[in-house]
N, C-alpha and C positions, 0 to 999 in steps of 0.2 A: 572307233568303239564307243559306244555308249556308256558313262557311268550310271549304276545301277543306284535309283534313291533309297534313303534311309527308310526301314520300313518296308521295304520289297519283300522279303521276306516274309514280317507280318499278313502283308497284302494276300500274298497264295495260301497263305493258311486258312485265311480267313473264305478265301473263294473255296480251298479244298474241303470245307467241312460241308459244302454243299451234298456230297456225292453222299453223307449221313443220313440224308432225307430221305432215304430211300431206307434207311436199316432202321432209326428212329431219331425222334425229334429232339429227344434229350440229349443224344449224341451230338446230334447239330446246335444246339444250345449253348453245348458245355466247350466242345471247340473253338466256336466263335469267341465264345467268353475268356474261354485262355488266351486267344489272339488280341483281344481289346484290352484285358488287364496287362499284357504283356507291352502294349502302345502307350498306358497310362502315362504322361504326366512326360511323356518324351517327345513331345511338341514333332510328330510326324507328319506332316499334310499327307502326304502319298499316302500311307499307312490308315490313318483316318476317313479320306474319302473313300477307300475301298471298302473300309469296316462298315460306311454309312450305308453303303448300297447291299453290301449283305445282311445288316440288320432288317432290310426292306423287305429283301427276299425273305428273312425268316420271320418274317410278322406274317406278311402275305401266306404263306406252310403253315401257320400257326392257324391261322384264319380259314384255310383248308381245311385240316383236321380236326378244326372244331365244329366245322359246321358240313363235316364230308358226310355225317349221317343225310342229310337233306336233297344231296345230288341222288339224279336219276340212277347212278348206277356205279360201281368202285371203279371203272375204266375211267371217269369222266375226272376222278379226283388223281389217278393217276396220270392222266394225261396232261391236269394243273402242273401235280408238282414236276413232270421229268420237263415242263415248259421253265419251271424256276430254274431247273438244273441245268438248263440251257442258257439262259440268263447268265448263271453262275459260270458259265465255262464262257460265256463273251466277255464277261470281266476278269475272268481269271487271264486269258490272251490278253488282255489290255494289260491287267497291273506285271504280266511277264514281257508285254513291250516298250514298257515303263509310261505309259499313257493314262491319262487321268480323262479319259470321257467316259461320259451317265450312260448307262444302261438305257435301249430302246423305250419310252414311253413313258417309264418309273422314273429313271435315273436323278432327274432335274430334283422332283417331286422328293425323292431319298433324298437326297441333300438337302433340303429346305426342314424337312420335318424332324430328321435327324442331327442335326449341327450343333447337339448337344456334347456329341461324342470327339473330341478333339486329339 
């Protein structure tokens, strides 16, 4: 049986915050922020990896929210947010399996851009 890496619960909390994207962006930011603050100065690479993935998803969600008015209709924004939640579900499954695989298409960039999250 695999031993759970340090910070697994914090990584799962971060991915769980994606469900708040359907309710309100501030709830998502608050939940993700709490998970990041709980990992602060603990040097848990597993949690930090998954936090960087979720910060990237959060930045894209913020852009969709900010520029949602220029989209052709509200269904487009809902489809984009749903695809972000799907990415978060992929990351959640990855964290649950104790793996550190970047998200498809954007995960490696998120690791580079948000390398300040330790």
